[in-house]
C-alpha positions, 0 to 999 in steps of 0.5 A, a space after each residue: 518384375 518378370 522382365 527384371 528376373 528374365 534380364 537377371 537370369 540372362 545376365 547370370 547365364 552369360 556371365 558363367 559362359 564368358 567367365 570360363 576362360 578367365 577362371 581357367 587362366 586365372 587358376 593357371 597363373 595361380 599354380 605357376 606363380 605359387 611355384 615362383 614362376 611368373 606366367 605372362 604367357 597365359 594369353 599365348 598358351 590359350 591362343 595356341 590351344 584355341 587354334 589347335 582345338 579348332 584345327 583338329 576339330 575341323 579335320 577330325 570332326 571330334 571336339 574331344 580330339 580338339 581338346 586333347 590336341 589343345 592341351 598338348 599344344 599348350 603344354 608344349 609352350 608351357 614346357 618351353 617357358 619352363 625350360 627358359 625360366 627354370 632350367 636356364 633361369 631366364 627372365 620370366 616376363 620376357 619369356 612369357 611375352 615372347 610366347 605371346 608374340 610367337 603364338 599370335 603370328 604362328 597361329 595366323 601363319 599356320 591357319 593361312 597355310 592349312 585352310 586358306 581362310 585368312 588365318 581362320 579355321 573353317 566354321 565348325 558344324 554342331 557335331 564338331 563342337 561342345 554343345 549345351 545340354 539340359 540338366 535333368 528336371 530343368 523343365 519340370 522344376 521351371 514352375 517353382 517361383 524364382 528357384 525353378 527359372 534360376 535352375 533352368 536358365 542359369 545352372 542348366 543349359 551349358 556345355 561340359 567344359 563350363 561344368 568342368 571349369 567350375 568343378 576345377 575350382 574346388 579341386 584346385 583349392 583342395 590340391 593347393 591346401 590339402 595335399 602334400 604337393 600343394 604344400 610343397 608348391 606353396 613352399 617353393 614359391 615362398 622359400 625355395 632354399 628351404 625346400 631344397 634343403 629338405 631334399 626336394 627338387 625345386 626345379 621339378 616342383 616348379 615344372 609341375 606348377 607350370 605344366 598345370 598352368 599349361 593344362 588349364 590354358 589348353 582347356 580354356 583355349 579349346 573352350 573358346 574355339 569349340 564351345 563359345 565360338 564355332 572356330 578360330 579367328 585371329 587373336 580371339 583371346 583378346 587380352 583375356 590372359 592379361 585380365 586373368 592375371 589381374 583377377 589372380 592378383 585381385 584374388 591375392 593368389 587364392 582360388 576362391 577369391 580369384 574365381 570371384 574376381 573372374 566372375 566380376 570381370 565376367 559380369 561386366 563383359 556380359 553386361 557390355 554385350 547386353 547394353 550394346 545398342 540399348 538406349 539408357 534412360 536419360 543417357 541414350 545409346 552408349 557407344 559400342 567402343 566404350 562398352 567393349 572397353 569396360 572390362 579393360 577399364 575395370 582391370 586398370 582401375 582395380 590394379 591402380 589401387 582398389 585391391 588393397 595390400 596384395 603380396 605375391 609369393 616371396 620368390 615369385 619371379 626370382 630364379 633359384 640358384 642352388 647353393 654349392 
């Protein structure tokens, strides 16, 4: 019983950590698509944020400076996406993919030019990263059966960006469903002509949705390179932007179900890490490559027909042309 509880605690703890980029990117896609703009470029913006955060932290020694620059870098690409898709009514999927390809090459090129480490940034020391801290009473309450170890091993012991991420989820729900801005953003994703007829700028609303997406992707990127890891490595996002899009679709463009979908992917990712090199009874050791592919297999399986009817916003991906 004790070993099972310890395994479960470690699995839940790892799930919360590895799910952070997915949650942030999933919410980023949600805000963008609720405004009618498809954002395939989540992957590229996270990668830009990861490189900017690690490079800045390596030079300044401050993870907070890295976070700020990561957000600015991600916002710059969000504005580029908005300029192409909102102002010039370009193809939104092509624009997002172009950002992904551009950032993938640009980060490696800049890394090689600045640090001469094959496209990586230097290994960040502890003081240049967002490190974990223990919540008050974690050790004191550890003796309480079940709840004590759960509080100490699962809830406590994370970095500030982990707690910030899970605090953003109710904030996102409140912003979308309890504010005038959220009502208008959802309306512009469903019927932009009606919003325009009410005298509200469709372009400005969509730009704000895209910028919120850029902000969240910047935080996700900074987390990956200055909290989850100790520096930037080439293409370290490893498809998390696409998995986040799948989680957003699985969550039917709503914050809480999107969180649940991200945690589902996170559990599988955390489980794949735990199962590497561990022989299973009657099966033996599972190949590492298969275990690492499990989150991506789940993405395909869910999108292939296990999510039920999932209706995107009616104007999602459709450029708005103002009637004269």
